[in-house]
C-alpha positions in Angstrom: 62.8 -14.4 103.0 66.1 -12.7 102.6 67.0 -15.0 99.9 63.5 -14.1 98.1 64.3 -10.3 98.6 67.7 -10.8 97.1 66.5 -12.6 94.1 63.8 -10.1 93.6 66.5 -7.2 93.8 68.9 -9.2 91.2 66.0 -9.5 88.9 65.1 -6.1 88.9 68.5 -5.1 88.2 69.2 -7.2 85.2 65.8 -6.0 84.0 66.9 -2.3 84.2 70.5 -3.1 82.5 68.6 -4.6 80.0 66.2 -1.4 79.2 69.2 0.8 79.4 71.1 -1.1 76.6 68.3 -2.0 74.4 68.1 -0.2 71.0 66.5 3.2 71.0 63.9 2.1 68.5 62.9 -0.7 70.4 61.2 1.6 73.1 59.7 4.2 69.9 56.1 3.5 69.3 54.8 2.5 66.0 54.3 5.0 63.3 50.9 6.4 62.9 50.4 4.9 59.6 51.9 1.2 59.8 50.9 -0.9 57.0 51.7 -1.6 53.4 53.0 0.8 51.1 49.9 0.7 49.0 47.7 1.5 52.1 50.0 4.5 53.0 49.6 5.6 49.3 45.8 5.1 49.5 45.8 7.2 52.8 47.9 10.2 51.5 46.6 13.7 51.0 46.7 16.0 48.0 49.4 18.2 49.7 51.7 15.0 50.1 52.1 15.1 46.1 53.6 17.7 44.0 53.6 18.6 40.2 57.0 18.3 38.1 58.8 21.4 37.2 58.6 22.2 33.5 62.1 23.9 33.5 63.7 20.7 35.0 62.0 17.7 33.6 62.7 16.1 30.2 60.7 13.7 28.0 62.8 11.6 26.0 60.8 10.2 23.3 61.7 6.7 22.0 59.9 4.6 19.4 58.2 2.5 21.7 57.5 4.9 24.4 58.3 7.9 26.8 61.2 8.2 29.7 60.6 11.2 32.1 63.3 12.5 33.7 63.3 14.9 36.5 66.8 17.0 36.5 68.6 18.2 39.9 69.8 21.9 39.5 70.2 22.1 43.2 73.2 19.2 42.6 74.6 20.0 39.5 73.6 23.4 38.2 76.3 23.8 35.6 75.4 20.4 34.1 71.7 21.1 34.4 71.6 24.4 32.5 73.7 22.9 29.7 71.3 20.1 29.7 68.4 22.3 29.1 70.1 24.3 26.1 71.1 21.1 24.4 67.2 20.1 24.9 66.3 23.2 23.5 68.8 23.4 20.4 67.2 19.4 19.8 70.9 18.4 20.2 69.9 14.5 20.7 67.0 14.3 18.3 67.8 11.7 15.7 70.8 10.6 17.9 70.4 6.9 19.5 71.2 4.5 22.7 74.8 3.4 22.0 75.1 1.1 24.9 73.1 -1.3 27.2 75.5 -2.8 29.9 73.8 -5.8 31.8 73.2 -4.9 35.4 74.7 -1.5 34.9 73.5 1.5 32.7 72.4 2.2 29.3 73.8 5.3 27.8 73.1 7.7 24.8 75.1 10.3 22.8 76.4 10.9 19.6 78.1 7.7 17.9 80.3 10.3 15.9 81.3 12.0 19.2 79.5 14.9 18.8 82.4 16.7 16.5 81.3 19.9 14.7 80.5 18.0 11.4 78.0 15.7 13.1 76.6 18.1 15.7 76.6 21.4 17.3 76.5 22.4 20.8 74.3 25.5 19.9 74.1 27.9 23.4 75.3 25.0 25.6 79.0 25.3 26.7 81.5 22.8 25.6 83.2 22.6 29.0 81.2 22.7 32.6 82.8 22.0 35.8 82.6 18.7 37.4 79.6 18.5 40.0 80.4 15.1 42.2 79.0 16.7 45.3 78.1 20.2 47.1 78.4 21.7 50.0 76.0 20.4 53.0 75.0 23.8 54.1 71.2 24.3 53.1 70.5 20.5 52.1 67.5 19.7 54.1 67.9 15.8 54.2 65.1 13.6 55.2 67.2 11.0 56.7 66.9 7.3 56.3 67.0 5.5 59.9 69.0 2.7 58.8 73.2 2.8 58.3 74.6 3.1 55.0 77.9 1.8 53.8 78.9 4.3 51.6 78.1 7.4 53.7 77.6 8.6 56.9 74.0 9.8 56.5 71.6 9.2 53.8 68.3 10.2 52.9 66.1 12.1 50.2 66.2 16.1 49.4 63.5 16.7 46.9 62.6 13.2 45.9 66.3 12.6 45.1 68.3 10.1 47.0 71.2 11.7 48.7 74.7 11.1 51.0 75.8 13.6 53.2 79.2 13.7 55.3 78.7 16.1 57.9 82.5 16.1 58.8 83.5 17.0 55.3 80.5 19.3 54.9 79.7 17.7 51.5 76.3 16.4 50.4 75.9 14.5 46.9 73.6 12.6 44.5 73.8 8.7 45.0 73.7 6.1 42.1 70.5 4.2 42.6 68.1 2.5 40.0 67.1 5.1 37.9 69.8 7.9 38.5 70.8 9.9 35.4 74.6 10.6 35.2 76.9 12.6 32.6 79.3 10.3 31.1 83.0 11.6 31.1 86.7 10.6 30.1 89.5 10.3 32.6 89.6 14.2 33.5 87.0 15.2 36.1 85.7 18.3 34.2 85.3 16.1 30.9 81.3 15.8 31.3 79.2 18.3 29.8 75.5 16.5 29.5 75.9 15.6 26.0 76.5 11.9 27.0 73.7 10.8 29.4 73.7 7.4 31.1 70.7 5.8 33.5 71.6 3.2 35.9 69.6 0.0 35.1 70.8 -2.7 37.7 72.0 -3.0 41.1 72.9 0.4 42.6 76.7 0.9 41.6 77.7 3.3 44.8 81.0 3.1 44.0 80.6 5.7 41.3 79.5 8.4 44.2 81.5 11.2 43.8 83.1 10.3 41.0 80.8 11.3 38.2 78.1 14.2 38.0 74.6 13.1 38.6 72.1 15.1 37.0 68.8 13.9 38.0 66.6 10.4 37.9 64.1 8.7 35.8 60.5 9.4 37.5 58.6 7.3 34.7 59.5 4.9 31.9 62.1 2.7 33.6 60.5 -0.6 32.0 61.5 0.8 28.4 65.1 1.4 29.4 65.7 -1.6 31.4 64.0 -4.0 28.3 66.6 -2.7 25.8 68.6 -5.7 24.4 71.9 -5.8 26.0 75.0 -4.7 23.6 77.2 -7.4 22.4 80.5 -5.2 22.3 82.7 -4.5 25.4 81.0 -2.9 28.3 77.6 -3.1 26.5 78.2 -1.1 23.5 76.5 -1.7 20.5 78.5 -3.0 17.7 76.3 -2.4 14.7 74.3 0.8 14.0 71.2 -1.3 13.5 71.4 -2.4 17.1 71.1 1.2 18.4 67.7 2.5 19.8 67.1 5.8 18.2 66.1 8.8 20.2 63.1 10.4 18.5 63.5 13.8 20.5 64.5 15.2 23.9 62.5 18.1 24.9 61.7 20.2 27.8 58.3 19.9 29.6 58.1 23.7 29.4 58.4 23.1 25.5 56.0 20.2 25.0 52.2 21.5 24.1 49.8 20.7 26.8 47.9 18.2 24.8 51.0 16.3 24.6 52.1 16.4 28.4 51.9 13.3 30.6 49.9 14.2 33.6 52.0 13.2 36.7 52.4 13.8 40.4 55.4 12.5 42.6 55.1 12.1 46.1 56.9 14.5 48.4 59.7 13.2 50.6 59.4 15.6 53.0 56.0 14.5 55.1 55.0 12.3 57.8 53.2 10.4 54.6 56.8 9.9 53.1 57.8 8.8 56.8 55.2 6.2 56.9 56.3 5.0 53.7 60.0 4.3 54.7 58.8 2.3 57.4 56.4 0.1 55.6 59.2 -0.6 53.1 61.7 -1.3 56.3 59.0 -3.9 57.7 57.2 -5.4 55.3 53.6 -6.3 56.3 52.2 -7.5 53.4 50.6 -11.2 53.7 53.6 -12.7 51.8 56.3 -11.3 54.2 56.8 -13.7 57.5 59.7 -11.6 58.8 60.2 -7.9 58.6 63.9 -6.9 57.7 63.7 -3.7 60.0 66.4 -2.2 57.5 66.4 -0.3 54.4 69.2 1.4 52.3 68.2 4.9 50.8 68.1 2.8 46.9 65.7 0.4 48.3 63.2 3.1 48.4 60.9 3.8 45.3 59.6 7.0 44.6 55.8 6.6 43.8 54.0 8.7 41.0 50.4 9.1 40.1 48.0 10.5 37.5 46.4 13.2 39.4 43.2 13.2 36.9 42.8 9.7 37.2 40.9 9.4 40.6 44.4 9.9 42.6 45.4 6.5 41.9 49.0 6.0 43.2 51.4 3.8 41.1 51.5 0.1 42.4 54.3 -0.8 44.5 57.2 -2.9 43.3 
């Protein structure tokens, strides 16, 4: 009897120790909306979605379709203000995509470098300060639950993938697929928004806090990512006929209602977004045999939907 009692005591002690050192999330209940991403979107409410701000949305018109970009004035106010003025002044109309670098970026601008003989800036500034990061105060980060190798904290702010360092007191946009940045030369303050690029490959997070990010593509990534790769160094097109002409770049606020794309974006500050994050961390589709239990900020898509077509959300990828 005494030996049995000792064994029972030992077993209870081991169980208590294992419970004490178990991961915190092992004791958490499953999310209320556990399931596939599509199920989360199907169960979403109208309040889970938001319209795009007409003053911070760009329509990039190419011969084969429209690319929609949402700007991020909370993180790059000077660049965004310049980009608005450039769009109002039709700076990019008739210019071209000059570069398509495999697994990296596409980039557009003036092939002549934007000299006064070829293109004027209008009311836009010739020089603006570098905006690689901003103060972390006031940044309401909806954190991603898993560890990131590039920053102490990551998550989403108003639909944008963001990293934050509490010790430095800084927050910044991250280079994810679809991120839009302002090309620069060696000086940190040599970008003004006239040359923009879009990430079309694996997330180049080493660029974080080295270039000013100004927004992200909301719609039309399939157009940009399918552009033939440039044959020159760094993916630049060597011949003018290889370039992809830009018909126009306009602010949504200046586009007639009949020409606008009806589009809503999923909010990233709701319980529905949290459920979507969990659905991507632990895939429950029929095909997946082993949930990953981990995700990084660049592996979370931002769903969109057409509000006037039966509220059908974009299918997950």
